C-alpha positions as CSV (number, residue, x, y, z in Angstrom):
1,M,19.4,5.3,7.3
2,S,20.3,7.3,10.3
3,L,19.6,5.9,13.8
4,K,17.0,8.4,14.7
5,A,15.2,7.7,11.2
6,Q,15.2,4.0,12.5
7,L,14.0,4.7,16.1
8,E,11.2,7.0,14.4
9,A,10.1,4.3,11.9
10,I,10.1,1.7,14.8
11,I,7.9,3.7,17.3
12,Y,5.6,4.9,14.4
13,A,4.9,1.1,13.4
14,A,4.6,-0.2,16.9
15,E,0.9,-1.0,18.0
16,T,1.6,-1.0,21.6
17,P,4.4,1.1,23.6
18,I,7.7,-0.2,22.7
19,T,10.3,-0.3,25.4
20,Q,13.9,0.9,25.2
21,D,15.1,-2.5,25.5
22,Q,13.2,-3.9,22.6
23,I,14.1,-0.8,20.3
24,F,17.8,-1.7,21.2
25,Q,17.6,-5.1,20.2
26,L,16.2,-4.1,16.7
27,V,18.8,-1.6,16.0
28,K,21.9,-3.0,18.1
29,D,23.4,-4.8,15.0
30,S,23.4,-1.7,12.7
31,V,24.5,0.5,15.7
32,L,27.7,-1.7,16.3
33,A,28.3,-2.3,12.6
34,G,28.7,1.8,12.4
35,G,31.8,1.7,14.4
36,T,30.4,1.8,18.0
37,A,32.9,0.2,20.3
38,D,30.8,-1.9,22.6
39,E,27.2,-2.7,23.7
40,A,27.2,-0.2,26.4
41,E,28.3,2.6,24.2
42,A,25.6,1.7,21.7
43,K,22.8,1.7,24.1
44,S,24.0,5.1,25.1
45,R,23.7,6.4,21.6
46,V,20.1,4.8,21.3
47,R,19.3,6.7,24.6
48,G,20.5,9.7,23.2
49,A,18.7,9.5,19.7
50,L,15.6,8.8,21.7
51,E,16.0,12.0,23.7
52,E,16.7,14.0,20.6
53,L,13.4,12.4,18.8
54,L,11.2,13.5,22.1
55,T,12.5,17.0,21.8
56,A,12.2,17.3,18.1
57,Y,8.6,16.2,18.2
58,A,7.7,18.4,21.0
59,S,8.1,21.5,19.0
60,E,5.0,23.3,17.6
61,D,6.0,22.2,14.2
62,H,4.8,18.8,14.7
63,G,1.2,17.7,15.2
64,V,2.2,14.4,16.6
65,E,4.6,13.6,19.7
66,I,6.5,10.7,20.9
67,R,5.3,10.1,24.4
68,Q,6.7,7.6,27.3
69,V,3.5,5.5,28.0
70,A,3.4,2.4,30.2
71,G,7.2,1.8,30.3
72,G,7.6,2.3,26.6
73,Y,7.4,4.8,23.7
74,R,4.4,5.7,21.5
75,M,3.7,8.1,18.7
76,S,0.3,9.8,19.2
77,T,-1.4,13.2,18.1
78,K,-0.8,16.2,20.3
79,P,-3.8,17.2,22.7
80,E,-4.6,20.4,20.9
81,Q,-5.0,18.4,17.6
82,H,-7.5,15.8,18.8
83,D,-10.7,17.5,17.8
84,L,-9.4,17.9,14.5
85,V,-8.3,14.4,14.1
86,R,-11.6,13.0,15.6
87,S,-13.6,15.1,12.7
88,F,-11.2,13.6,10.0
89,A,-11.6,10.0,11.3
90,K,-15.6,10.4,11.4
91,S,-15.5,11.6,7.8
92,L,-13.7,8.5,6.7
93,K,-15.5,5.4,5.4
94,P,-16.1,2.4,7.7
95,P,-14.4,-0.9,7.3
96,I,-15.6,-3.3,4.7
97,R,-16.9,-6.9,6.1
98,L,-16.8,-9.4,3.1
99,S,-17.3,-13.2,3.2
100,L,-14.8,-15.5,2.1
101,P,-16.4,-16.3,-1.1
102,A,-16.7,-12.6,-1.9
103,L,-12.9,-12.2,-1.0
104,E,-12.1,-15.1,-3.3
105,T,-14.2,-13.7,-6.2
106,L,-12.7,-10.2,-5.7
107,A,-9.1,-11.8,-5.8
108,V,-10.0,-13.6,-9.0
109,I,-11.3,-10.3,-10.6
110,A,-8.3,-8.4,-9.5
111,Y,-5.9,-10.9,-11.0
112,R,-7.8,-12.0,-14.3
113,Q,-9.6,-8.7,-15.2
114,P,-11.5,-8.0,-17.3
115,V,-13.3,-11.4,-16.5
116,T,-16.8,-12.7,-16.8
117,V,-18.8,-14.7,-14.3
118,P,-18.6,-18.1,-16.0
119,E,-14.7,-17.8,-16.1
120,I,-14.7,-16.9,-12.2
121,N,-17.0,-19.8,-11.5
122,E,-14.7,-22.1,-13.4
123,I,-11.6,-21.0,-11.2
124,R,-13.4,-21.2,-7.8
125,G,-15.4,-24.3,-8.8
126,V,-18.6,-22.9,-7.3
127,D,-21.2,-20.3,-8.4
128,S,-20.2,-16.8,-7.8
129,G,-23.3,-15.0,-9.1
130,G,-24.7,-14.2,-5.7
131,V,-21.3,-12.4,-4.5
132,I,-20.9,-10.3,-7.6
133,G,-23.7,-8.4,-6.6
134,T,-22.3,-7.4,-3.1
135,L,-19.0,-6.4,-4.8
136,L,-21.0,-4.3,-6.9
137,D,-22.9,-2.6,-4.2
138,R,-19.5,-2.0,-2.3
139,K,-18.2,-0.5,-5.5
140,L,-15.1,-2.6,-5.4
141,I,-16.0,-3.8,-8.9
142,T,-17.6,-2.4,-11.9
143,T,-18.7,-3.6,-15.5
144,A,-16.2,-3.4,-18.3
145,G,-18.4,-4.1,-21.4
146,R,-19.3,-7.5,-22.9
147,K,-17.0,-10.3,-24.0
148,Q,-17.3,-11.0,-27.9
149,V,-18.3,-14.5,-27.5
150,I,-21.7,-16.5,-27.9
151,G,-23.9,-14.9,-25.3
152,R,-21.7,-11.8,-24.8
153,P,-21.3,-12.2,-21.1
154,I,-20.6,-9.2,-19.0
155,L,-16.9,-8.4,-18.0
156,Y,-16.0,-7.3,-14.7
157,K,-12.9,-5.2,-13.4
158,T,-11.7,-3.6,-10.2
159,T,-12.5,0.2,-9.2
160,K,-10.7,3.0,-7.9
161,E,-12.4,2.3,-4.6
162,F,-10.6,-1.2,-4.7
163,L,-7.4,0.5,-4.9
164,L,-8.1,3.0,-2.2
165,R,-9.4,0.2,0.2
166,F,-6.4,-2.0,-0.4
167,G,-3.9,0.9,-0.3
168,L,-2.5,0.3,-4.2
169,K,-1.4,2.9,-6.6
170,D,-2.8,0.6,-9.4
171,V,-3.2,-3.3,-10.0
172,N,0.2,-3.5,-10.9
173,E,1.2,-3.3,-7.1
174,L,-0.7,-6.5,-6.4
175,P,1.9,-9.3,-5.5
176,S,2.7,-11.8,-8.4
177,M,1.0,-15.1,-8.2
178,E,4.2,-16.6,-7.1
179,E,4.7,-14.1,-4.2
180,F,0.9,-14.7,-3.2
181,E,1.4,-18.3,-3.0
182,K,4.7,-17.8,-0.7
183,L,2.9,-15.5,1.5
184,V,-0.1,-17.9,1.7
185,A,2.2,-20.8,2.7
186,E,4.2,-18.8,5.2
187,S,1.1,-17.9,6.8
188,F,-0.4,-21.3,6.9
189,Q,2.9,-22.6,8.3
190,S,2.9,-20.0,11.0
191,D,-0.6,-21.0,11.9
192,L,0.0,-24.7,11.6
193,L,3.0,-25.0,14.0
194,P,1.3,-23.5,17.1
195,A,-1.7,-25.8,16.5
196,E,0.5,-28.7,16.2
197,S,2.3,-27.9,19.4
198,S,-1.1,-27.3,21.2
199,A,-2.3,-30.7,20.0
200,A,0.7,-32.3,21.1
201,E,0.2,-31.0,24.5
202,T,-3.3,-31.7,24.8
203,P,-4.6,-35.2,25.9
204,A,-6.7,-36.8,23.3
205,A,-10.6,-36.4,23.6
206,P,-13.1,-39.2,23.1
207,E,-14.6,-39.5,20.0
208,A,-17.8,-37.9,19.7
209,A,-21.0,-38.6,17.6
210,D,-20.9,-37.1,13.9
211,S,-22.9,-34.0,13.9
212,S,-24.0,-32.0,10.8
213,E,-22.8,-28.6,10.4
214,P,-24.8,-25.7,8.9
215,S,-23.9,-25.2,5.3
216,G,-22.1,-22.1,4.3
217,E,-18.6,-20.5,4.0
218,P,-16.9,-18.7,6.7
219,E,-16.8,-15.1,7.1
220,A,-13.6,-13.1,6.5
221,S,-12.7,-9.4,6.9
222,A,-11.4,-7.2,4.2
223,P,-8.4,-4.8,5.3
224,E,-10.1,-1.9,7.6
225,A,-10.4,1.4,6.5
226,P,-7.8,4.1,7.5
227,A,-10.0,5.3,10.2
228,E,-8.9,2.3,12.2
229,E,-5.3,3.5,11.6
230,V,-6.1,7.0,12.7
231,A,-7.5,5.6,15.9
232,S,-4.6,3.4,16.8
233,K,-2.4,6.3,16.4
234,T,-4.6,8.6,18.6
235,V,-4.2,8.6,22.3
236,D,-6.7,10.5,24.4
237,H,-5.1,12.8,27.3
238,P,-6.9,13.6,30.4
239,E,-9.2,16.6,30.2
């Protein structure tokens, strides 16, 4: 991959303006491995590539530009395209908010489809009948006939809307269970370490009397709709 392609990808992915030093640290190894003599020359190459990118995106052939904002670089839509982009963003569906039970149920259906409610209940260990209606209302799942067993329970599967919301080509793009467990373990570990560090630095608090907590399961959010991505890449310019 060329240096300019690397810089372009980094700036596009950055949620906030990324500085030249931050960019250099990310590409330094590949630049030096490409035959650049020393770090000073490598930095010069990065500066030159950035200037070329800014010039290229400034042309009328691009609807986006790379701007220097708050000491860093950021990709955003050009002022003349803002009305068009706003209209497009307004046409997109708002983000879906799902409870943790709904997300768990949706995950079971996605990996075991077609699947019945009793089978979902057995995997989750709790009744999932209530959240099935929510997932049907959100058009994330649909019926897939009836299972040919006693009682002929309804089978459920995911929909095209599910693929759109989660950015999947098809269900085969879902991570394997081994990959999923690894991701969960890594996420848990990254959350646990800061918590342990904070606990070690904080003096122990006096014990409090037991208090009953309200029943129910915590809320969680499904991935946000593309409209949020559009908004994050749009920078308003002064009128």
